[in-house]
C-alpha positions as CSV (number, residue, x, y, z in Angstrom):
1,X,25.0,16.3,4.3
2,X,25.1,12.5,4.2
3,X,27.9,10.1,5.0
4,X,30.0,8.8,2.2
5,X,28.8,5.4,3.4
6,X,26.0,4.5,5.8
7,X,26.5,2.5,9.0
8,X,25.1,-1.0,9.5
9,X,23.8,-1.3,13.0
10,X,23.9,-5.0,13.6
11,X,21.5,-5.8,16.5
12,X,22.1,-9.1,18.4
13,X,20.6,-10.8,21.4
14,X,19.6,-14.1,22.8
15,X,16.1,-15.5,22.1
16,X,13.9,-13.7,24.6
17,X,16.2,-10.7,25.0
18,X,13.7,-8.4,23.3
19,X,15.2,-7.9,19.8
20,X,11.8,-7.9,18.1
21,X,10.4,-5.4,20.6
22,X,13.3,-3.1,20.3
23,X,13.1,-3.2,16.5
24,X,9.4,-2.5,16.7
25,X,10.1,0.5,19.0
26,X,12.7,1.8,16.6
27,X,10.3,1.5,13.6
28,X,7.5,3.3,15.5
29,X,9.8,6.1,16.5
30,X,11.3,6.5,13.1
31,X,8.0,6.5,11.3
32,X,6.5,8.9,13.8
33,X,8.8,11.8,13.0
34,X,8.1,14.4,10.4
35,X,11.8,14.7,9.6
36,X,12.2,10.9,9.2
37,X,13.6,11.4,5.7
38,X,16.4,13.5,7.1
39,X,17.4,10.8,9.5
40,X,18.3,8.5,6.6
41,X,17.8,5.2,8.5
42,X,16.1,2.1,7.3
43,X,15.2,-1.1,9.1
44,X,16.1,-4.1,6.9
45,X,13.6,-7.0,6.5
46,X,15.1,-10.5,6.8
47,X,14.1,-13.4,4.4
48,X,13.5,-16.5,6.5
49,X,12.4,-20.1,5.8
50,X,10.1,-19.9,8.8
51,X,6.4,-19.0,8.6
52,X,5.5,-15.6,10.1
53,X,4.0,-15.5,13.6
54,X,1.4,-13.0,14.7
55,X,3.7,-11.6,17.5
56,X,7.0,-12.4,15.9
57,X,9.4,-10.7,13.5
58,X,8.1,-8.8,10.5
59,X,10.1,-11.0,8.1
60,X,9.6,-12.2,4.5
61,X,8.8,-15.9,4.4
62,X,10.5,-18.0,1.7
63,X,10.3,-21.7,1.0
64,X,13.5,-23.7,1.2
65,X,13.7,-24.0,-2.6
66,X,13.1,-20.3,-3.2
67,X,15.7,-19.4,-0.6
68,X,18.3,-21.7,-2.3
69,X,17.5,-20.1,-5.7
70,X,18.0,-16.6,-4.3
71,X,21.2,-17.5,-2.6
72,X,22.5,-19.1,-5.8
73,X,21.6,-15.9,-7.7
74,X,23.5,-13.8,-5.1
75,X,20.3,-12.0,-4.1
76,X,21.5,-11.9,-0.5
77,X,24.1,-9.6,0.9
78,X,24.4,-12.0,3.9
79,X,22.8,-15.4,4.7
80,X,23.2,-18.0,7.4
81,X,21.7,-21.1,9.0
82,X,20.4,-21.1,12.6
83,X,17.9,-23.1,14.6
84,X,17.0,-25.3,11.6
85,X,16.1,-22.3,9.4
86,X,17.8,-20.2,6.7
87,X,18.1,-16.4,7.2
88,X,19.0,-13.9,4.5
89,X,19.4,-10.2,4.1
90,X,18.8,-8.8,0.6
91,X,21.4,-7.0,-1.5
92,X,19.2,-3.8,-1.2
93,X,21.1,-3.2,2.1
94,X,24.4,-2.7,0.1
95,X,22.6,-0.2,-2.1
96,X,21.3,1.7,0.9
97,X,24.6,1.8,2.6
98,X,26.4,3.0,-0.6
99,X,23.9,5.9,-0.7
100,X,24.8,7.0,2.8
101,X,21.7,5.5,4.4
102,X,22.1,3.9,7.8
103,X,20.6,0.4,8.2
104,X,19.3,-1.4,11.3
105,X,19.6,-5.2,11.0
106,X,18.4,-8.0,13.1
107,X,21.7,-9.9,13.1
108,X,22.9,-13.3,14.2
109,X,25.6,-13.6,16.9
110,X,27.0,-16.6,15.3
111,X,27.3,-14.8,11.9
112,X,29.0,-11.8,13.4
113,X,32.6,-12.6,12.4
114,X,31.5,-13.0,8.8
115,X,29.5,-9.8,8.9
116,X,32.5,-7.9,10.3
117,X,34.7,-9.4,7.6
118,X,32.4,-8.2,4.9
119,X,31.7,-4.7,6.4
120,X,34.9,-3.9,8.4
121,X,34.5,-0.2,8.3
122,X,30.7,0.0,8.2
123,X,29.3,-2.4,10.8
124,X,28.4,-1.4,14.3
125,X,27.7,-4.5,16.4
126,X,25.1,-3.9,19.2
127,X,24.4,-6.5,21.8
128,X,21.2,-6.7,23.9
129,X,22.1,-7.7,27.5
130,X,19.5,-9.4,29.7
131,X,20.4,-10.9,33.1
132,X,20.1,-14.7,33.1
133,X,17.3,-14.8,35.6
134,X,15.2,-12.2,33.7
135,X,15.9,-14.1,30.5
136,X,14.7,-17.3,32.1
137,X,11.4,-15.7,33.2
138,X,10.8,-14.4,29.8
139,X,11.4,-17.7,28.1
140,X,9.2,-19.5,30.6
141,X,6.4,-16.9,30.1
142,X,6.4,-17.3,26.3
143,X,6.1,-21.1,26.6
144,X,7.9,-22.2,23.5
145,X,10.6,-24.3,25.0
146,X,11.0,-27.1,27.6
147,X,12.8,-26.4,30.8
148,X,16.0,-28.1,29.5
149,X,15.8,-26.1,26.3
150,X,15.5,-22.9,28.2
151,X,18.6,-23.7,30.3
152,X,20.5,-24.5,27.1
153,X,19.5,-21.2,25.6
154,X,20.6,-19.4,28.8
155,X,24.0,-21.1,28.8
156,X,24.5,-20.4,25.1
157,X,23.7,-16.7,25.8
158,X,26.3,-16.6,28.6
159,X,29.0,-18.1,26.5
160,X,28.3,-15.8,23.5
161,X,28.1,-12.7,25.7
162,X,31.4,-13.6,27.3
163,X,33.0,-14.1,23.9
164,X,32.0,-10.6,22.5
165,X,35.0,-8.3,21.9
166,X,35.3,-4.8,23.3
167,X,34.1,-3.2,20.0
168,X,30.6,-4.4,20.6
169,X,28.1,-1.8,22.0
170,X,25.7,-3.0,24.7
171,X,22.1,-2.2,25.4
172,X,20.7,-3.1,28.8
173,X,17.2,-4.4,28.3
174,X,16.5,-5.4,31.9
175,X,14.3,-2.3,32.4
176,X,11.7,-0.7,30.3
177,X,11.5,-1.0,26.5
178,X,11.5,2.8,26.1
179,X,14.9,2.9,27.9
180,X,16.3,0.2,25.7
181,X,15.2,2.0,22.5
182,X,16.6,5.3,23.9
183,X,19.9,3.5,24.5
184,X,20.0,2.2,20.9
185,X,19.3,5.6,19.5
186,X,22.0,7.1,21.6
187,X,24.5,4.6,20.1
188,X,23.3,5.5,16.6
189,X,23.7,9.2,17.3
190,X,27.3,8.6,18.5
191,X,28.3,6.3,15.6
192,X,26.8,8.2,12.7
193,X,26.4,12.0,12.1
194,X,23.5,11.3,9.8
195,X,21.4,10.1,12.7
196,X,19.4,12.7,14.7
197,X,19.3,12.1,18.4
198,X,15.6,11.5,19.1
199,X,15.7,10.8,22.8
200,X,12.5,11.2,24.9
201,X,13.5,14.7,25.9
202,X,14.4,15.8,22.5
203,X,11.2,14.5,20.9
204,X,8.8,16.2,23.2
């Protein structure tokens, strides 16, 4: 039996925390199960005014003008601005949730209060925690930002992490990716009876 309403698992994390990797791990695990349909869990695509990257998020690229038109036509369930780009989540998410389907979303920490206001009984905020030193190493390794920009990102991550309320679930991503994905699936299993617990032990 399905829920009367699905749950929206709102995944947040600083740049470099591993959100894309965790989402890829979730997608691989979901699609690799014969009883995936019974799990009733979709991963939402985001619509972004940033061109796709080979190793980046699997998002839908829109021009600024097309994004504005879609926003004006209320084609987005949620949309926000960050880092000089526009981000949107399509209204298909509301349709899925209404049908009892759980949704995993790559969310924005800054937009969280608005998301909670819109989905007060549906949204499950999940924060990816990475120690500052580990985050610094990851940002240096990927080579996108200057040293000053990296330090600003780390400081912003500290402040936002400190400001999260007790209702936010936490994933520790200082270890292996498999452990982080396991932790996320455990949260989903606890928060929604429609989600099957596919831990490493249970899937073997």
